C-alpha positions as CSV (number, residue, x, y, z in Angstrom):
1,M,-163.0,67.3,17.3
2,T,-165.1,68.7,14.5
3,P,-163.8,71.9,13.1
4,S,-166.0,75.0,13.4
5,P,-167.5,76.4,10.2
6,N,-166.3,79.8,9.1
7,K,-169.5,81.9,9.3
8,A,-167.9,84.6,7.2
9,D,-167.5,82.2,4.2
10,P,-170.3,83.0,1.7
11,L,-169.6,80.0,-0.4
12,L,-170.0,77.6,2.5
13,R,-173.2,79.4,3.5
14,D,-174.5,79.2,-0.2
15,L,-173.7,75.5,-0.5
16,V,-175.5,74.6,2.8
17,L,-178.4,76.9,1.9
18,W,-178.7,75.3,-1.6
19,I,-178.8,71.8,-0.1
20,S,-181.3,72.9,2.6
21,R,-183.9,73.7,0.0
22,E,-184.2,70.0,-0.9
23,P,-182.1,66.8,-0.5
24,R,-179.7,66.6,-3.4
25,H,-178.1,63.6,-5.2
26,Y,-174.4,63.5,-4.6
27,R,-173.6,63.7,-8.3
28,D,-175.7,66.9,-8.6
29,V,-173.8,68.4,-5.7
30,M,-170.5,67.5,-7.3
31,D,-171.6,68.8,-10.7
32,A,-172.8,72.1,-9.2
33,W,-170.0,72.7,-6.7
34,K,-166.9,71.1,-8.2
35,T,-163.8,73.2,-8.6
36,S,-160.3,72.6,-9.9
37,C,-158.9,75.0,-7.3
38,P,-157.3,73.1,-4.4
39,R,-157.9,76.2,-2.2
40,L,-161.7,76.0,-2.6
41,T,-162.6,73.1,-0.4
42,I,-166.3,74.0,0.2
43,W,-167.6,70.5,-0.1
44,E,-165.0,69.1,2.2
45,D,-165.4,71.9,4.7
46,A,-169.2,71.4,4.8
47,I,-168.7,67.6,5.5
48,D,-165.8,68.1,8.0
49,C,-167.8,70.7,10.0
50,G,-170.8,68.4,10.1
51,L,-173.1,70.8,8.2
52,V,-174.2,68.3,5.6
53,S,-174.4,64.5,5.5
54,R,-174.2,61.9,2.8
55,T,-176.5,58.9,3.1
56,F,-176.8,56.0,0.7
57,T,-180.4,55.1,-0.2
58,T,-181.1,51.9,-2.2
59,G,-182.6,52.9,-5.6
60,T,-181.6,56.5,-5.5
61,G,-177.9,56.4,-4.5
62,D,-176.1,58.9,-2.3
63,I,-178.3,61.7,-1.0
64,I,-176.9,64.9,0.6
65,T,-178.9,66.6,3.3
66,V,-178.4,69.4,5.8
67,T,-177.8,68.3,9.4
68,D,-179.2,70.0,12.5
69,K,-175.8,71.7,12.9
70,G,-176.1,72.9,9.3
71,R,-179.5,74.4,10.0
72,A,-178.1,76.1,13.1
73,F,-175.2,77.5,11.0
74,L,-177.7,78.9,8.5
75,S,-179.7,80.5,11.2
76,D,-176.6,81.9,12.9
77,T,-175.5,83.5,9.6
78,G,-178.9,85.0,8.9
79,A,-179.4,82.8,5.8
80,Y,-182.8,81.7,7.0
81,S,-184.8,81.5,10.2
82,A,-184.8,78.0,11.7
83,A,-188.3,78.6,13.0
């Protein structure tokens, strides 16, 4: 069973919103969102909850995009209108 995202987590919302603006290269996501704190698992939470996906594309490498569930999460949190 996929865990439910914590809608009160502003970092999770910010990560998904940032990725929603355009597909991102995996290395760019890691550079922008890496942390040395084991309690900040924003990237892992977003993947585990199914809010973002990682797809390998020949020539460009791993690309991170927001899933339908991620767009619904953003809409539910008021981050943007899914319309």
